[in-house]
BALUM-44557 format. One record per residue (C-alpha): residue number from 1; z, y, x; residue in one letter. Coordinates in Angstrom, 2 decimals. Layout:
N
 seq       Z       Y       X type
 NUM       Z       Y       X    a
...
***
This chain:
485
 seq       Z       Y       X type
   1    0.07    0.19    0.03    m
   2    1.01    2.45    2.70    e
   3   -2.15    1.64    4.46    a
   4   -4.55    2.31    1.76    e
   5   -2.64    5.50    0.21    l
   6   -2.91    7.15    3.62    l
   7   -6.48    6.24    4.20    k
   8   -7.32    7.51    0.64    d
   9   -5.56   10.44    1.03    l
  10   -7.54   11.39    4.44    a
  11  -10.46   11.46    2.36    q
  12   -9.04   13.88   -0.46    k
  13   -5.88   14.90   -2.29    d
  14   -4.39   12.56   -4.89    i
  15   -4.45   14.58   -8.41    e
  16   -2.27   12.20  -10.69    n
  17   -0.32    9.64   -8.69    s
  18    0.59    7.60  -12.20    l
  19   -3.44    7.32  -12.76    l
  20   -3.98    6.53   -9.02    y
  21   -1.37    3.76   -9.14    a
  22   -2.83    2.43  -12.25    r
  23   -6.49    2.11  -10.54    g
  24   -4.90    0.07   -7.74    k
  25   -2.87   -2.09   -9.98    g
  26    0.11   -0.69   -8.39    w
  27    3.69   -0.42   -9.67    d
  28    4.25    3.68   -9.95    h
  29    7.92    3.35   -9.21    t
  30    6.93    1.74   -6.22    e
  31    4.30    4.15   -5.12    l
  32    6.70    6.79   -5.78    v
  33    8.97    5.53   -3.05    g
  34    6.58    4.95   -0.52    l
  35    5.67    8.90   -1.55    l
  36    9.34    9.63   -0.83    t
  37    9.62    8.08    2.61    s
  38    6.45    9.34    3.84    l
  39    7.14   13.01    2.56    g
  40   10.49   13.02    4.75    l
  41    8.46   12.38    7.57    e
  42    6.16   15.27    6.85    g
  43    3.09   12.97    6.42    y
  44    2.50   14.29    3.08    l
  45    3.81   16.51    0.27    q
  46    4.06   16.16   -3.38    t
  47    4.40   18.63   -6.13    e
  48    5.58   16.83   -9.39    n
  49    4.31   17.35  -13.09    f
  50    4.48   15.63  -16.53    k
  51    1.83   14.57  -18.73    m
  52    2.00   13.28  -22.69    e
  53    0.11   10.21  -23.09    e
  54   -0.40    7.73  -25.62    l
  55    1.35    4.29  -25.16    v
  56    1.73    1.32  -27.07    l
  57    5.49    0.62  -29.11    t
  58    7.40   -2.85  -28.33    p
  59    5.64   -3.95  -31.77    e
  60    2.17   -2.53  -30.64    g
  61    2.50   -4.61  -27.35    t
  62    3.39   -7.42  -29.45    t
  63    0.46   -7.28  -31.54    y
  64   -1.70   -6.67  -28.47    l
  65   -1.23   -9.77  -27.21    e
  66   -0.61  -12.08  -30.38    l
  67   -2.85  -10.26  -32.77    g
  68   -2.01   -8.23  -35.88    s
  69    0.06   -9.26  -38.52    p
  70   -3.05   -9.88  -41.27    e
  71   -4.98  -11.74  -38.02    a
  72   -1.79  -13.93  -37.58    q
  73   -1.67  -14.68  -41.23    v
  74   -5.60  -16.09  -41.10    v
  75   -4.88  -17.87  -37.96    k
  76   -1.96  -19.89  -39.50    f
  77   -3.99  -20.75  -42.66    l
  78   -7.05  -21.55  -40.47    t
  79   -4.84  -24.19  -38.78    s
  80   -2.81  -25.36  -41.76    s
  81   -4.83  -25.06  -44.65    g
  82   -4.03  -23.89  -48.16    k
  83   -0.32  -23.01  -48.76    v
  84    2.32  -21.55  -51.40    t
  85    3.31  -17.98  -50.31    q
  86    6.71  -19.35  -49.95    d
  87    5.47  -21.64  -47.29    v
  88    3.69  -18.76  -45.65    l
  89    6.61  -16.52  -45.57    m
  90    8.89  -19.44  -44.38    s
  91    6.70  -19.83  -41.41    n
  92    5.61  -16.09  -40.39    l
  93    8.97  -14.42  -41.12    g
  94    8.44  -11.00  -41.58    n
  95    5.02  -11.19  -39.72    i
  96    3.93  -13.10  -42.57    g
  97    5.31  -10.35  -45.18    k
  98    3.38   -7.69  -43.63    i
  99    0.38   -9.53  -42.60    g
 100    0.18  -11.13  -46.20    f
 101   -0.24   -7.58  -47.81    a
 102   -2.73   -6.31  -45.38    q
 103   -4.91   -9.39  -45.06    a
 104   -5.24   -9.37  -49.09    m
 105   -5.93   -5.75  -48.82    k
 106   -8.74   -6.59  -46.04    n
 107  -10.02   -9.05  -48.75    k
 108   -9.57  -11.70  -45.88    w
 109   -7.50  -13.98  -48.25    i
 110   -6.68  -14.43  -51.96    a
 111   -4.38  -16.45  -54.43    i
 112   -6.36  -19.02  -56.14    e
 113   -5.70  -18.86  -59.76    k
 114   -4.92  -22.42  -60.47    d
 115   -3.11  -24.02  -57.63    t
 116   -1.23  -20.67  -56.74    k
 117   -2.13  -21.55  -53.23    l
 118   -2.85  -18.94  -50.46    v
 119   -6.49  -19.80  -49.15    n
 120   -8.56  -17.90  -46.39    i
 121  -11.67  -16.01  -48.09    t
 122  -13.67  -15.09  -45.17    t
 123  -14.92  -17.42  -42.23    q
 124  -14.88  -14.62  -39.14    e
 125  -12.68  -11.89  -38.98    i
 126  -12.52   -9.07  -36.72    q
 127   -8.98   -7.80  -35.94    d
 128   -9.40   -4.11  -35.62    a
 129   -5.86   -3.47  -34.77    v
 130   -6.00   -5.53  -31.96    q
 131   -9.02   -4.00  -30.50    i
 132   -7.89   -0.36  -31.10    s
 133   -4.76   -1.03  -29.41    l
 134   -6.54   -2.65  -26.29    k
 135   -8.71    0.52  -26.03    a
 136   -5.57    2.71  -26.10    i
 137   -3.93    0.56  -23.27    s
 138   -6.92    0.99  -21.24    n
 139   -6.39    4.85  -21.72    g
 140   -9.58    4.91  -24.12    e
 141  -10.14    6.75  -27.58    a
 142   -9.35    4.92  -30.64    s
 143  -10.81    6.09  -34.01    k
 144   -7.68    4.40  -35.98    d
 145   -5.29    6.63  -34.11    l
 146   -3.63    7.96  -36.84    e
 147   -3.30    4.68  -38.78    s
 148   -1.95    3.16  -36.10    l
 149    0.79    5.95  -35.25    k
 150    1.77    5.46  -39.25    k
 151    2.31    1.73  -38.64    r
 152    4.57    3.08  -35.40    k
 153    2.32    0.83  -33.05    l
 154    1.45    3.91  -30.77    v
 155    3.65    6.77  -29.96    e
 156    3.49    9.83  -27.28    n
 157    5.31    9.65  -24.20    a
 158    6.10   11.95  -21.43    k
 159    5.09   10.61  -18.19    r
 160    6.50   11.79  -14.41    g
 161    3.75   12.23  -11.83    y
 162    2.98   14.19   -8.59    c
 163    0.12   15.39   -7.05    k
 164   -0.15   14.37   -3.40    v
 165   -1.59   16.24   -0.52    t
 166   -1.49   16.01    3.44    k
 167    1.66   17.17    5.00    g
 168    2.23   18.87    8.49    p
 169    2.44   15.68   10.19    n
 170   -0.47   13.78    8.57    f
 171   -1.90   11.00   10.23    r
 172   -3.70    7.76    8.87    e
 173   -1.14    5.21   10.44    v
 174    2.71    6.01   10.50    r
 175    3.90    6.44   13.86    v
 176    7.45    5.46   14.08    k
 177    9.72    8.34   15.19    g
 178   12.28    8.32   17.88    e
 179   15.55    9.22   17.04    a
 180   16.81   10.29   20.69    d
 181   15.52   10.60   24.18    i
 182   16.39    7.55   25.82    t
 183   16.12    6.67   29.41    y
 184   13.05    4.37   28.92    e
 185   11.38    7.44   27.62    l
 186   12.04    9.59   30.57    l
 187   11.32    6.96   32.96    k
 188    8.07    6.33   31.63    t
 189    7.47    9.92   30.45    e
 190    6.62    8.95   26.79    k
 191    8.83   11.60   25.88    w
 192    5.80   13.75   26.03    k
 193    3.91   12.29   23.69    t
 194    6.22   10.63   21.22    a
 195    7.05   11.73   17.97    v
 196   10.74   12.25   17.48    f
 197   12.71   12.23   14.03    k
 198   13.90   15.87   12.56    d
 199   17.89   16.14   12.71    y
 200   19.20   15.91    8.79    n
 201   22.03   18.39    8.81    f
 202   22.60   17.63    5.43    d
 203   22.75   14.05    5.60    a
 204   26.45   12.63    4.78    l
 205   28.06   10.61    7.38    g
 206   29.46    7.41    6.96    k
 207   32.71    6.56    5.10    d
 208   35.56    5.61    8.01    p
 209   36.31    2.00    8.20    e
 210   39.87    2.41    9.39    g
 211   42.33    4.75    9.76    g
 212   43.58    4.62    6.22    h
 213   47.68    5.03    5.63    l
 214   49.27    2.10    3.83    h
 215   51.76    3.26    1.13    p
 216   54.59    1.89    3.17    l
 217   53.79    4.20    5.88    l
 218   53.36    7.05    3.71    k
 219   57.09    6.46    2.29    v
 220   58.18    5.69    5.56    r
 221   56.73    9.43    7.04    a
 222   58.89   11.16    4.10    q
 223   62.16    9.02    4.75    l
 224   61.83    9.47    8.50    r
 225   61.03   13.35    8.18    r
 226   64.50   13.56    5.86    i
 227   66.65   11.63    8.47    l
 228   64.92   13.80   11.15    l
 229   66.43   16.71    9.31    e
 230   69.63   15.62    8.85    m
 231   69.99   15.31   12.73    g
 232   69.65   11.69   13.11    f
 233   67.99    9.80   16.15    e
 234   65.49    7.18   15.67    e
 235   66.50    3.82   17.43    m
 236   63.99    1.41   19.05    p
 237   63.44   -1.32   17.07    t
 238   60.36   -3.26   18.58    n
 239   62.42   -6.59   19.00    n
 240   61.33   -8.94   15.83    f
 241   62.52  -11.91   17.99    v
 242   66.45  -11.22   18.48    e
 243   69.48  -13.30   19.61    s
 244   71.69  -14.84   17.07    s
 245   74.53  -13.13   19.11    f
 246   73.31   -9.36   18.29    w
 247   71.87  -10.35   14.90    n
 248   75.24  -12.17   13.95    f
 249   77.96  -12.47   16.46    d
 250   78.38   -9.18   17.54    s
 251   78.84   -7.86   13.92    l
 252   81.97  -10.00   13.56    f
 253   79.72  -12.41   11.24    q
 254   81.28  -15.86   11.37    p
 255   79.09  -18.90   12.64    q
 256   79.53  -20.83    9.21    s
 257   78.46  -18.07    7.41    h
 258   75.39  -19.10    4.84    p
 259   72.99  -16.71    6.16    a
 260   72.71  -18.35    9.60    r
 261   71.66  -21.47    7.73    d
 262   67.64  -22.47    8.13    a
 263   67.55  -21.91    4.50    h
 264   68.05  -17.88    4.94    d
 265   66.92  -17.61    8.63    t
 266   63.73  -18.23   11.01    f
 267   64.60  -20.04   13.73    f
 268   62.31  -19.92   16.82    l
 269   61.34  -23.22   18.81    k
 270   59.84  -21.77   21.71    d
 271   62.05  -19.89   23.60    p
 272   64.68  -21.72   21.49    i
 273   67.67  -19.61   23.10    s
 274   68.64  -16.55   25.23    s
 275   71.45  -15.45   27.38    a
 276   73.30  -12.20   27.02    n
 277   73.31  -10.43   30.09    s
 278   77.17   -9.31   29.73    d
 279   79.41  -12.22   29.86    p
 280   82.72  -10.21   29.43    e
 281   81.66   -8.60   26.29    y
 282   80.44  -12.33   25.02    v
 283   84.03  -13.45   26.07    q
 284   85.53  -10.67   23.92    r
 285   83.43  -11.38   20.79    v
 286   84.25  -14.96   21.23    k
 287   88.08  -14.05   21.47    t
 288   87.79  -12.11   18.41    m
 289   86.24  -14.72   16.49    h
 290   88.47  -17.41   17.38    e
 291   91.83  -15.68   17.15    s
 292   91.41  -11.98   16.52    g
 293   93.65   -9.72   18.42    d
 294   96.82   -7.86   17.48    e
 295   95.68   -6.19   14.24    t
 296   93.40   -9.07   13.07    s
 297   93.71  -12.90   12.79    i
 298   89.83  -13.58   13.76    g
 299   87.98  -16.47   11.65    w
 300   89.96  -19.06   13.17    n
 301   87.47  -21.42   14.01    y
 302   85.86  -22.75   17.59    n
 303   83.07  -20.03   18.76    w
 304   79.65  -21.75   19.71    s
 305   78.08  -20.24   22.88    l
 306   74.98  -22.65   22.19    q
 307   75.01  -21.42   18.47    e
 308   75.05  -17.50   19.52    a
 309   72.10  -17.87   21.60    e
 310   69.86  -19.23   19.60    k
 311   66.47  -16.97   19.11    n
 312   65.48  -16.07   15.54    i
 313   63.62  -13.46   13.66    l
 314   65.77  -10.67   13.28    r
 315   67.01  -10.79    9.75    t
 316   68.16   -6.86    9.44    h
 317   68.14   -3.70   11.69    t
 318   71.85   -3.84   11.94    t
 319   71.22   -6.07   15.21    a
 320   69.47   -2.96   16.86    v
 321   72.56   -0.96   15.53    s
 322   74.75   -3.14   17.12    s
 323   73.06   -3.22   20.62    r
 324   72.99    0.93   20.29    m
 325   76.49    0.97   19.73    l
 326   77.24   -1.40   22.69    y
 327   75.02    0.88   24.72    k
 328   76.71    3.74   23.88    l
 329   80.34    2.31   24.63    a
 330   78.90    1.47   27.90    q
 331   77.54    4.96   28.80    e
 332   80.55    6.50   27.63    g
 333   81.32    7.75   24.06    f
 334   79.95   10.65   22.22    r
 335   79.55   11.43   18.75    p
 336   75.98    9.80   17.52    k
 337   73.69    9.78   14.53    k
 338   71.10    6.81   14.49    y
 339   68.66    5.53   11.92    f
 340   65.87    2.70   11.74    s
 341   63.29    1.89    9.55    i
 342   61.53   -1.13   10.57    d
 343   60.62   -4.62    9.40    r
 344   62.89   -8.00    9.13    v
 345   62.24  -11.64    8.38    f
 346   64.14  -13.91    5.78    r
 347   63.34  -17.32    4.60    n
 348   63.20  -16.17    1.18    e
 349   61.65  -17.91   -2.24    n
 350   58.38  -15.30   -2.63    l
 351   58.36  -13.56   -6.27    d
 352   57.42  -10.66   -7.81    a
 353   60.39   -8.73   -5.74    t
 354   60.95  -10.73   -2.80    h
 355   58.54  -11.60    0.49    l
 356   59.87  -13.35    3.40    a
 357   59.20  -10.08    5.84    e
 358   59.88   -6.40    4.33    f
 359   60.97   -3.38    5.93    h
 360   64.80   -2.14    5.83    q
 361   66.07    1.28    6.38    i
 362   69.58    1.76    8.27    e
 363   71.74    5.14    8.87    g
 364   74.58    4.82   11.15    v
 365   76.98    7.64   12.37    i
 366   79.49    7.07   15.13    a
 367   82.59    9.64   15.45    d
 368   86.18   10.10   15.40    r
 369   88.20   10.52   12.23    g
 370   85.23    9.40    9.62    l
 371   86.33    7.84    6.38    g
 372   85.03    6.66    3.30    l
 373   84.56   10.25    1.90    g
 374   81.95   10.93    4.77    d
 375   80.05    8.06    4.18    l
 376   79.96    8.68    0.22    m
 377   78.86   12.39    1.27    g
 378   76.37   11.29    3.55    v
 379   74.74    9.03    1.21    i
 380   74.55   11.49   -1.63    q
 381   73.19   13.97    0.79    e
 382   70.53   11.40    1.86    f
 383   69.40   10.56   -1.65    f
 384   69.52   13.76   -3.10    r
 385   66.50   14.73   -0.45    r
 386   64.74   11.55   -2.21    m
 387   65.11   13.10   -5.36    g
 388   67.87   10.82   -6.90    i
 389   71.13   13.59   -7.52    t
 390   73.34   11.28   -9.76    n
 391   74.80    8.88   -7.48    i
 392   77.73    6.07   -8.37    k
 393   79.47    3.69   -5.66    f
 394   80.93    0.17   -6.63    k
 395   83.28   -1.64   -4.17    p
 396   81.38   -4.99   -2.48    a
 397   81.89   -7.54    0.43    y
 398   79.83   -7.36    3.67    n
 399   81.00   -9.51    6.70    p
 400   80.94   -6.66    8.90    y
 401   81.89   -3.70    7.19    t
 402   85.33   -3.04    5.17    e
 403   85.54   -1.05    2.81    p
 404   82.09   -1.87    1.66    s
 405   80.12    0.10   -1.17    l
 406   77.07   -0.95   -3.38    e
 407   75.12    2.44   -4.16    i
 408   73.83    3.20   -7.64    f
 409   71.32    6.03   -8.75    g
 410   69.70    7.45  -12.02    y
 411   66.44    7.09  -10.91    h
 412   64.06    9.88  -12.03    p
 413   61.09    7.90  -12.33    i
 414   62.55    4.74  -13.88    l
 415   64.91    6.94  -16.22    k
 416   67.35    4.07  -15.54    k
 417   70.59    3.19  -13.38    w
 418   69.43    0.87  -10.62    t
 419   71.05   -0.26   -7.12    e
 420   69.46    1.52   -4.52    i
 421   71.32    0.87   -1.16    g
 422   74.51   -0.96    0.49    n
 423   77.23    0.64    2.84    s
 424   80.44    0.51    4.70    g
 425   82.40    1.27    7.45    i
 426   82.03   -1.20   10.25    f
 427   85.09   -3.42   11.00    r
 428   87.08   -2.55   14.02    p
 429   86.74   -6.28   15.01    e
 430   82.91   -5.28   15.64    m
 431   83.60   -2.14   17.34    l
 432   86.36   -3.00   19.85    k
 433   84.46   -5.70   21.83    p
 434   81.94   -3.07   22.62    m
 435   84.44   -1.36   24.44    g
 436   84.50    1.91   21.56    l
 437   87.64    4.19   21.64    p
 438   90.10    2.64   18.86    e
 439   90.11    6.45   17.25    d
 440   85.98    5.96   16.89    v
 441   84.53    4.61   13.21    a
 442   81.26    3.93   12.36    v
 443   79.77    4.59    8.75    i
 444   76.23    2.84    7.90    a
 445   74.03    2.38    5.04    w
 446   70.90    0.59    4.11    g
 447   68.09   -0.06    1.94    l
 448   64.67   -1.77    1.64    s
 449   61.55    0.37    2.09    l
 450   59.51   -1.66   -0.09    e
 451   61.89   -0.65   -3.52    r
 452   61.45    3.00   -3.14    p
 453   57.76    2.61   -2.23    t
 454   57.17    0.36   -5.63    m
 455   58.85    2.94   -7.55    i
 456   56.94    5.79   -6.04    q
 457   53.54    4.06   -6.79    y
 458   54.56    2.68  -10.21    g
 459   54.29   -1.08   -8.91    l
 460   56.11   -4.06  -10.62    d
 461   54.97   -6.79   -8.26    n
 462   55.77   -6.76   -4.30    i
 463   52.63   -8.74   -3.74    r
 464   50.47   -5.82   -4.88    d
 465   51.79   -3.70   -2.42    l
 466   51.84   -6.00    0.93    f
 467   50.72   -8.90    2.17    g
 468   47.45  -10.88    1.60    s
 469   47.11  -10.52   -2.16    k
 470   47.13   -6.65   -1.56    a
 471   44.03   -4.75   -2.80    d
 472   42.34   -3.20   -0.02    l
 473   40.44   -0.54   -1.98    n
 474   43.99    0.32   -3.36    y
 475   45.35    0.85   -0.04    i
 476   42.52    2.95    1.15    r
 477   42.61    5.08   -1.87    n
 478   46.48    5.40   -2.72    n
 479   47.57    8.99   -3.35    p
 480   50.12   11.17   -0.90    v
 481   53.63   10.46   -1.43    c
 482   55.99   13.42   -2.25    r
 483   59.62   13.28   -2.99    f
 484   60.81   15.77   -5.51    n
 485   63.98   16.59   -3.47    s
***
């Protein structure tokens, strides 16, 4: 098509692309696509017009192919012989109804008086309707035009076409334009005669394949900003693998606790264990677990170093808090405010609200003279900046905090009270072996990242937010997160 088009255009302009395509037996839509492509490269220019022409209706197209209804009635009677009018109608349907009346008018058929059967009255007919439809489809005139319009077999339709003339870069053969000057063009000096594509400064760039922030990251960024503005320092949380010592034992959590069972925790096979670099600290933790001190009776069991050295996927970021408090004690205590937001792992049954891996937010403050009032005040301020101003506390139990409080808030999006976190004051049995001064208290609270994210984005199934079943289109197109603090 391209070669023939350019050859014809070299001889003369194409005045009407629609008639030109029909003359060639081409699809006009396909021709227009080729004209557009050649026009963009300057081979030709087009000017759009509209024309009105007669076209066959769908009914007219059917009669052009099969014959008019009256001709079809005659054809049926020729093959079947005399029949009743009911038989004729049942076989031809609506065609029989239309064709019977017209064939009677043309005196091609008649009803016998004695038998009441429909019979042919002429041996040869001329289907003027089909002949006229064929002429019109070929662009010829027809004397029966008004009759065909009345029968709704033809109609006037507007058609788009274009006039085609040579462009500034016209050639009889299309030459592929170079997109850029290459080393090969320079070396062979073909750049001197090469045809280069014009830069299209209006062209849209490709959509980026990456760089989309996950909803969890957007909510994390808001919470991180809140904690930094409150004066907290972010803890390093890049150790997904942790020893049981830092994850459990240093927190004064007994080795018989259900959370240390394989049903709740992922244990590593290789490496299966790791040793602590401070044996004196390990010994103090061992003593506190087994017999306590002058203010505590400990857990009263035989503590196992082998159990403490088992490697696990950390079950909470409190293991990081424990490391940081120990480091603070070794470097010389000074008041600190720490926070972390990172991934933790638990051997959970997967459902709409639980995954085997999720993210935990934790805040820790270490200072002299801290009490329960300080903990409640900091928590209220933190959640106030998240837009939750109505807070309640309920006594709870945690192995490594005493007293402990569950946090409830009236959520402005959910319009109901819901549990939003857990908190407490770290037990002296945890802090004393680290070497922290006895008058130092550490308050802490934590919550998950997934729950506030699901509420913020109106999701009721955690698997729609995180994991293999999450919709990537939603991840790419989710809105910005804003807390109404």
